[in-house]
C-alpha positions, 0 to 999 in steps of 0.5 A: 136105412132109417136113422134114429131120432134121439130127440123124439120121445113123443107120447112117452111119459118120463118120471124124473126124481130129483128133478128140481136139482141142477142136473134134474132141471137140465134133464127136464127141459131136454125131455120136454124139448123131445116132446115127452110128458115130463113128471118132475118129482122132488122133495122141494115142490116149490122149485119143481113147480117153478121149473114146470111153469117154465116148461108149460110156457114153452107149450110142453106137457109137465107135472110137478109132484112132491116126492121123498125118495126115501119113503115108499108111501111118498113114492107111491102117492107120486106114482098115483098122481102120474098114472092119474094124469097120464095113465102110463110110465115109459122112462124112469130117471133116478136123479135123486142123490147127493153127499153130506158133510157128515160122511166126509173127512177133512183131510185126504190122508190120515195122519196120527197127529190128526187125532189130537186136532179138531179134525174129522178123520175116518174114525169120526165119521157120523153113522147117521151121516154115512147112512143118509148119504148111502140111503139117499143115493142107493135106496133113493134109486132102489125104492123108486124103481120098485114102485115105477118099474111095475108100471113098465112091465110092458116095456120101458127104460130105467136110467140111473145116475152113477159117478166117476167115484164109482170107478175110482173113489175120491178122497174125503168122501167115502160114503158117497163113493161107496154109494155110487159104486153100489148104483153101478152094480145095481144098474147091472143087476137090474139090467139082467133081472128085467131083461125078459120083461122088456125093461132096459137099465143103464146109467151115466157116470158124470165126471166133474160138474159145478153144481149147487151141491159142490160149488163150496168145495170147488170155489173159494169166497172170491170165486176162484178155484180151490186147491181141490178144484185145481187138482181135478182140472189137472187130472181131467185131460180136457182141462175144464169142468163139464156143463150140465147140457153135455149130459143130455145127448147120452141121456136121450140116447140111452133111453131111446129104443131106436138108438140104443135098444140093444144096450143094457147094463152099461155105465157110461162115463161122461168125464172129459177123459178123467177115467182114461188119464193115469196122471202121468 
């Protein structure tokens, strides 16, 4: 019996949207270490170039490309650069996403008195803010898939980034929770749609990780856990937040044909037991 090597992606071309983010950067280093040719796509080209330079210093092949995942022409230009350099795409990681304060309520529960206070309730959610969050996460996954899947019709892998919010919506963030639920559903739809074309599509659903996007919500000005962070920790059986490197094994496993060739349409929780705990 030959055991699969999930850390060997030699000669594979990986396109990583949101590659300059905290999780994206971690993924980029991991794919480079697995000998893949890594294409870091991000709106922040300067940051993408910084990460690419570090990977080049390790002797690995990498390409940084500016890309707005909400504009199809921008994605197509990025694709053209990838194809010009490498001639193929084997793996697409839809890593772009995020939340926005305009799609967030101030309190967890509605109180009639909130209407008379300077608080943002459900009734005050900004339409453009909600649209931005939903579009960034859902359209920011759909559009890159439309563009890059055409280059994978002879076989390939798509990995989406869902969230524990998709299973049970968190308080305060209705737009983000709904968008991630859409990602999970879309992952299953894609898995079926492309199943005859040799393209597998799966997703990971991270639990709680401290990133630049959420650190203000989790840490106060003294660097101590906020009440919301403490609530998360008390409902995570492992009693801590995840580390970005703890996603790597699942990511490499799900895109590796030898290791997971018959896994399709799965949304894998990586959450320290959060989804298994009822709170009692």
